[in-house]
C-alpha positions as CSV (number, residue, x, y, z in Angstrom):
1,M,63.6,89.3,31.8
2,S,64.0,87.4,28.4
3,G,63.0,84.1,27.7
4,T,66.3,81.9,28.6
5,R,67.1,84.0,31.7
6,D,63.1,83.9,33.3
7,K,63.6,79.9,32.5
8,V,66.3,79.8,34.8
9,F,64.9,81.9,37.2
10,M,61.9,80.8,37.3
11,L,63.8,76.7,37.8
12,I,65.9,77.9,40.6
13,F,63.0,79.7,42.6
14,I,60.8,76.1,42.3
15,V,64.1,74.0,43.2
16,F,64.2,76.6,46.6
17,A,60.4,76.4,47.2
18,G,60.6,73.0,46.8
19,F,62.1,72.5,50.7
20,F,60.4,75.5,51.8
21,C,56.5,76.2,50.5
22,S,53.5,74.5,49.4
23,C,52.9,73.6,45.4
24,A,50.7,76.9,45.6
25,D,53.6,79.1,46.6
26,M,55.6,77.6,43.5
27,A,53.6,79.7,41.4
28,N,55.1,83.1,42.7
29,S,58.3,83.9,40.5
30,F,59.1,87.7,39.0
31,D,56.3,87.9,37.3
32,A,53.6,88.0,39.4
33,D,49.8,87.3,38.3
34,L,47.8,90.1,36.1
35,V,46.3,93.1,37.7
36,D,43.0,94.6,37.5
37,A,44.1,97.6,35.1
38,S,40.2,99.0,36.5
39,S,42.2,100.5,39.6
40,I,44.1,103.1,37.8
41,T,41.3,104.1,34.7
42,D,40.3,106.8,37.0
43,T,43.7,108.5,37.3
44,E,45.9,108.9,34.9
45,A,48.9,106.4,34.8
46,I,52.6,108.0,35.5
47,F,54.7,105.8,33.6
48,A,58.6,105.5,33.5
49,L,61.0,103.3,32.1
50,A,63.6,101.1,33.8
51,G,67.1,103.0,32.8
52,P,65.9,104.1,30.2
53,E,69.8,103.3,30.0
54,I,72.5,102.0,32.3
55,T,73.2,104.4,35.0
56,D,75.5,105.0,38.0
57,I,73.9,105.6,41.1
58,N,75.5,107.3,45.1
59,I,74.3,106.4,48.5
60,I,75.1,109.8,50.0
61,T,74.6,111.8,53.1
62,A,74.6,114.9,54.5
63,V,75.8,116.3,58.1
64,N,76.6,119.5,60.0
65,G,79.8,120.8,60.4
66,E,82.2,123.4,61.3
67,I,85.1,124.9,60.5
68,Y,88.2,123.9,62.8
69,Y,91.2,125.7,63.9
70,P,93.7,122.8,65.6
71,I,96.8,125.3,66.6
72,Y,95.9,127.1,69.7
73,Q,98.0,128.8,72.5
74,Q,96.7,130.2,75.7
75,I,98.0,133.5,77.3
76,I,98.6,133.3,81.4
77,S,99.8,136.1,83.3
78,E,102.8,136.3,84.2
79,H,102.4,139.3,86.6
80,T,99.9,140.0,89.5
81,G,98.4,143.5,89.2
82,I,95.3,145.0,88.2
83,L,93.7,145.6,84.7
84,S,93.9,148.8,82.8
85,S,91.5,147.8,79.4
86,N,88.6,145.0,78.7
87,F,89.1,142.2,77.8
88,P,88.7,142.0,73.9
89,D,85.5,139.3,73.3
90,V,85.6,135.6,72.1
91,G,85.5,135.6,68.7
92,T,87.2,138.5,67.9
93,I,89.9,138.7,64.9
94,I,93.4,139.7,66.4
95,R,96.7,140.2,64.5
96,E,100.3,139.3,65.5
97,G,101.3,141.9,67.6
98,D,97.9,143.2,69.0
99,I,97.6,144.4,72.7
100,L,95.5,142.1,74.0
101,A,95.3,143.1,78.0
102,V,97.2,146.1,80.1
103,I,98.2,145.3,83.4
104,G,99.5,147.7,85.8
105,A,100.7,146.8,89.4
106,N,98.8,148.0,93.0
107,Q,100.8,151.0,93.4
108,D,100.0,150.8,97.4
109,E,101.2,146.9,97.7
110,L,103.7,147.5,95.0
111,A,105.2,150.7,97.6
112,L,104.4,148.4,100.6
113,N,106.6,145.1,98.8
114,M,109.4,147.9,98.2
115,Q,109.5,149.0,101.7
116,I,109.8,145.4,103.0
117,L,112.1,144.4,100.6
118,E,114.6,147.6,101.3
119,I,114.4,146.1,105.2
120,T,114.8,143.0,104.7
121,I,118.3,144.1,102.6
122,E,119.8,146.2,105.6
123,Q,118.9,144.2,108.4
124,D,121.0,141.2,106.5
125,K,124.0,143.6,105.7
126,R,123.9,144.5,109.6
127,N,123.9,141.1,110.5
128,F,127.0,140.1,108.3
129,M,128.9,143.3,109.1
130,E,128.2,142.0,112.9
131,N,129.1,138.5,111.6
132,E,132.4,139.9,110.3
133,N,133.3,142.2,113.4
134,T,133.0,138.4,115.2
135,Y,135.3,136.7,113.2
136,Q,138.2,139.8,112.9
137,A,138.1,140.1,116.5
138,S,138.2,135.7,117.0
139,L,140.8,135.6,114.3
140,A,143.2,138.2,116.3
141,E,142.8,136.5,119.3
142,S,143.5,133.0,117.5
143,M,146.8,134.9,116.1
144,N,147.8,135.8,119.5
145,R,147.8,132.8,121.0
146,L,149.0,130.9,118.2
147,G,153.0,132.3,119.3
148,Q,152.8,130.9,122.6
149,L,151.7,127.3,121.5
150,N,154.1,124.3,119.8
151,G,153.4,120.6,119.4
152,A,150.3,119.3,118.9
153,A,148.3,122.5,120.7
154,Y,149.6,124.4,117.5
155,E,148.5,121.9,115.0
156,I,145.1,122.2,116.5
157,A,145.3,126.3,116.6
158,I,145.8,126.4,113.2
159,L,142.8,124.1,111.8
160,E,141.1,126.1,114.0
161,I,141.8,129.0,112.2
162,E,141.4,127.3,108.6
163,K,138.1,126.4,109.9
164,A,136.5,129.7,111.1
165,A,138.3,130.9,107.8
166,A,136.5,128.5,105.0
167,N,133.3,129.5,107.3
168,R,133.4,133.5,106.7
169,Q,134.0,132.7,102.7
170,K,130.5,130.6,102.8
171,A,129.3,133.5,104.9
172,I,130.2,135.8,102.8
173,D,129.1,133.8,99.7
174,D,125.4,133.6,100.8
175,Y,125.3,137.4,101.4
176,N,127.0,137.9,97.9
177,T,123.8,135.7,96.5
178,R,121.2,136.9,98.3
179,Q,122.3,140.6,97.5
180,G,122.1,139.2,93.9
181,L,118.2,138.2,94.3
182,Y,117.0,141.1,96.2
183,A,118.3,143.0,93.0
184,E,116.2,141.0,90.8
185,E,113.4,141.6,93.0
186,Y,113.8,145.1,93.5
187,E,114.4,145.5,89.6
188,H,111.0,143.7,89.3
189,Y,109.3,146.1,91.3
190,I,110.5,149.2,89.9
191,F,108.9,146.8,86.1
192,M,105.8,146.4,87.7
193,S,105.8,149.9,88.6
194,G,105.0,150.8,85.2
195,A,102.0,149.0,82.7
196,I,102.5,145.0,81.0
197,R,101.6,144.7,77.8
198,I,100.3,141.5,76.5
199,A,100.4,140.9,73.0
200,A,98.8,138.2,70.5
201,P,101.5,135.5,69.5
202,F,100.1,135.6,66.1
203,D,97.3,136.0,63.4
204,G,94.0,134.4,64.6
205,Y,90.8,134.7,66.4
206,I,90.4,135.0,70.7
207,S,88.3,130.8,71.3
208,Y,88.9,131.7,74.8
209,S,88.5,135.3,77.2
210,A,88.4,135.2,81.3
211,G,85.8,138.2,80.8
212,K,88.3,140.5,82.9
213,N,87.6,144.3,83.0
214,A,89.3,147.6,83.6
215,G,89.5,147.9,87.4
216,D,89.9,143.6,88.1
217,A,92.6,142.2,89.7
218,I,94.7,139.8,87.6
219,R,96.5,137.0,89.4
220,A,100.2,135.5,87.9
221,G,99.9,132.1,86.7
222,E,95.8,133.0,86.0
223,L,94.3,131.9,82.3
224,L,93.8,134.7,80.5
225,F,93.1,133.7,76.6
226,E,93.1,131.1,74.0
227,I,93.9,132.1,70.7
228,R,92.9,129.8,67.3
229,D,95.7,130.3,65.0
230,I,93.5,131.0,61.7
231,S,96.3,130.0,58.9
232,I,95.4,126.3,59.4
233,Y,92.4,125.1,59.2
234,Q,89.9,121.8,59.3
235,F,86.5,121.1,58.9
236,A,84.7,118.6,61.7
237,F,81.6,116.6,62.4
238,S,80.2,114.3,64.9
239,G,78.7,111.2,64.3
240,D,78.1,108.1,65.2
241,Y,79.6,106.7,61.5
242,P,81.1,103.2,61.2
243,T,81.6,102.9,57.2
244,F,83.5,106.3,57.0
245,G,86.9,105.4,56.4
246,Y,90.0,108.0,56.3
247,N,90.4,109.1,53.2
248,M,86.9,109.1,52.3
249,P,85.7,111.4,49.4
250,V,83.6,114.4,50.8
251,T,82.1,117.6,49.5
252,V,82.0,120.5,52.1
253,L,78.7,122.9,51.0
254,F,79.0,126.3,51.9
255,S,76.0,129.0,52.0
256,E,77.8,131.8,50.3
257,I,80.9,130.1,48.5
258,P,81.0,127.4,45.5
259,P,81.2,123.9,47.2
260,I,85.0,122.4,47.7
261,E,86.2,118.6,47.4
262,G,88.2,117.1,50.3
263,R,88.7,114.2,52.3
264,I,88.3,112.7,55.7
265,V,91.9,112.8,57.3
266,S,90.9,112.1,60.8
267,I,88.8,109.1,62.0
268,P,87.9,108.3,65.5
269,S,89.7,104.8,67.1
270,P,88.3,101.9,67.3
271,G,86.7,101.1,70.5
272,R,85.9,105.3,71.4
273,T,83.6,105.2,74.3
274,A,83.2,109.1,73.6
275,S,80.1,109.9,71.8
276,P,79.8,111.1,69.5
277,S,82.9,110.6,67.4
278,V,84.5,113.3,66.0
279,F,85.7,113.4,61.9
280,Y,87.9,116.0,60.6
281,V,88.3,117.1,56.5
282,D,90.7,118.7,54.6
283,I,90.0,120.4,51.6
284,Y,91.7,120.3,48.3
285,E,91.4,124.3,48.2
286,E,92.4,127.5,49.9
287,I,89.8,129.5,51.0
288,P,90.6,133.3,51.2
289,E,91.0,134.3,55.0
290,E,87.7,136.8,55.0
291,D,85.6,134.0,53.8
292,R,87.1,131.7,55.9
293,L,86.6,133.8,58.8
294,R,82.8,133.7,58.6
295,L,82.0,130.4,57.2
296,Q,81.2,129.2,61.3
297,T,79.0,125.9,59.7
298,V,78.7,123.5,56.7
299,I,77.3,120.7,54.9
300,I,79.4,117.9,54.9
301,R,78.3,115.5,52.1
302,I,79.6,112.2,51.8
303,T,79.6,109.6,49.5
304,Y,79.7,105.9,51.2
305,Q,78.7,103.7,48.6
306,S,78.4,103.8,45.3
307,A,77.3,101.6,42.3
308,S,78.5,101.8,38.2
309,N,76.5,100.7,35.1
310,T,73.8,99.5,37.4
311,L,69.8,99.6,36.3
312,T,67.9,101.8,38.3
313,I,64.2,103.1,38.2
314,P,62.4,105.7,40.4
315,T,62.4,105.0,43.9
316,M,59.3,105.6,44.5
317,A,58.1,103.5,42.4
318,V,59.0,100.3,44.5
319,K,56.9,98.6,46.7
320,S,57.2,95.9,49.7
321,E,55.3,93.3,51.4
322,N,56.4,90.4,53.4
323,R,60.4,91.7,53.1
324,R,60.0,91.5,48.6
325,S,60.5,94.3,47.1
326,Y,57.9,94.4,43.9
327,V,57.2,96.9,41.2
328,Y,53.8,97.1,38.9
329,I,55.0,97.2,35.5
330,Y,52.9,97.9,32.0
331,D,53.7,94.9,29.3
332,Q,51.0,94.4,26.4
333,G,48.5,96.1,27.3
334,A,48.5,94.7,31.0
335,I,49.5,95.5,34.6
336,K,52.0,93.1,36.1
337,K,52.9,93.0,39.6
338,R,56.9,92.2,39.4
339,Y,59.0,91.0,42.2
340,V,62.6,92.5,42.3
341,S,66.0,92.2,43.8
342,I,66.7,95.7,45.1
343,G,70.7,97.1,45.9
344,L,71.3,100.1,46.8
345,S,68.8,103.0,47.1
346,N,68.6,106.7,47.7
347,S,65.8,109.2,47.3
348,D,65.5,109.3,44.3
349,I,66.6,105.8,42.4
350,T,67.1,102.2,43.5
351,Q,69.7,99.9,42.2
352,V,68.0,97.0,40.2
353,L,70.0,93.4,40.5
354,E,67.3,91.7,39.4
355,G,63.9,91.0,38.0
356,L,63.4,94.0,35.4
357,D,65.3,94.2,31.9
358,I,66.1,97.7,30.2
359,N,62.9,99.6,29.1
360,D,60.2,97.7,31.2
361,Q,57.7,99.9,31.4
362,I,56.9,100.6,35.3
363,I,54.3,102.3,37.2
364,L,54.8,104.5,39.2
365,N,50.9,105.4,41.0
366,H,49.9,102.3,41.4
367,P,47.4,102.3,44.6
């Protein structure tokens, strides 16, 4: 330090030490006693200058990440049948309209179901006609008796005829409804006698497959595939990083294409119990599809602390004892042990808050 600053700092240190230390301890300031230079005479000293100019320091971490496609669709079978083709594997790239599966009906089962339906239709028709004949006979008999009645008996007979007519109309409506359902079921069986083709709904890749092969049975309601939309993508990484925040700048590093800048767009909710937490990253440039599909794993570099216009020294020069940091400096032909206050530090450089001036000569390899 320069003269005035050394005096002020020494005064502060002495006042502080007076409360907590013995008089012998008061001698410790940023400048410690001279160190015997003979310890480095056998080895050529490696020097560095503090600075040598004001510079920036960034604290950077790198995490393993992967490309992530958030939009997906599940393909669920609407039919029961027999698969006539093998399912594509997980990871297969597909295009909209590509055939994913061909399902054919079990012909023996289909023929049995159609036979049962035809018998049901015929029996229902027979029952309806029997009821209709019974109604017509009852109506004729009621009309014959009606001419012999008068007064209250006549009124009651009219009401019974009207009630029977209403019941008959309901029976006709129910019969017609059942016939419509029978027709739909019959058409379904006819449709199932051919092949059912399941096509991809959009461009994507298969992230889940039931792994079926030709000849396997398929049930209605069974999950067959999960398809991820490759047109919408992010990058994701996991871990417990409480200092990482929304909109924090990141750099996504690829093995085969240049790095791309981005930002964190989704962070875990406070108080989440799930571990590790997942962060999602958007990037500022479009990645061509052919590159995107083969870049499954990436490195995401995050600068989470930084200092600008600050004095730095090589990190390898910093030593510590009793929770205090110090360096060795070479000053006017002597080696001095200088206590320093440090700030941010990474594997290369360390920020010095107090204890050094620009161009102080630092010894890097003192034992």
